[in-house]
C-alpha positions, -999 to +999 in steps of 0.1 A: +344+252-117+305+241-120+302+259-082+315+293-100+288+288-131+262+284-101+273+314-085+277+334-115+243+324-121+227+333-088+244+370-094+225+371-125+193+363-108+198+391-084+206+418-109+180+404-136+192+426-163+189+405-190+203+428-217+239+429-199+238+392-195+260+379-223+284+407-221+284+396-182+293+360-191+317+368-215+336+388-189+329+363-161+344+338-188+374+358-199+383+363-159+381+326-154+398+314-183+371+303-205+379+307-236+350+317-264+351+302-296+367+327-318+335+342-345+338+350-381+324+385-391+293+367-404+271+349-376+278+312-375+254+287-389+244+261-369+237+229-386+235+194-374+221+171-344+222+184-310+256+173-293+238+166-263+207+148-267+215+138-303+176+136-314+167+173-322+183+197-346+206+223-331+202+259-329+229+273-307+265+269-296+278+268-261+301+300-251+311+278-226+324+240-240+314+249-277+288+222-280+260+227-307+223+223-288+190+222-293+164+246-278+155+218-250+193+215-242+203+250-242+200+281-214+190+305-241+194+333-218+230+327-204+242+313-237+251+278-219+243+242-228+226+219-201+257+195-198+277+231-181+244+239-161+227+208-157+188+210-151+193+198-113+216+233-107+193+254-126+161+242-103+181+245-071+192+283-082+153+290-092+137+274-057+164+298-042+154+331-060+116+326-071 
């Protein structure tokens, strides 16, 4: 499944339309059977330590795995934590396209 994420990110970089990224990511998740956490009517309040580094306060929730993450451990433009898309893979993608 990691290769699917990499291919998805590469395609998004090609299109580079940031405004649609979260909608396209949700569509990809539906196509691949990845369930998004149910959202309540109000925006979820993220509290506690990052579940990845366990050092900083969490600000985001990964739409792939559901973990809460700090800004250092999260790809904000994609809505995915760095456990779901490791930095090494993102560096490979950046080198190829930038």
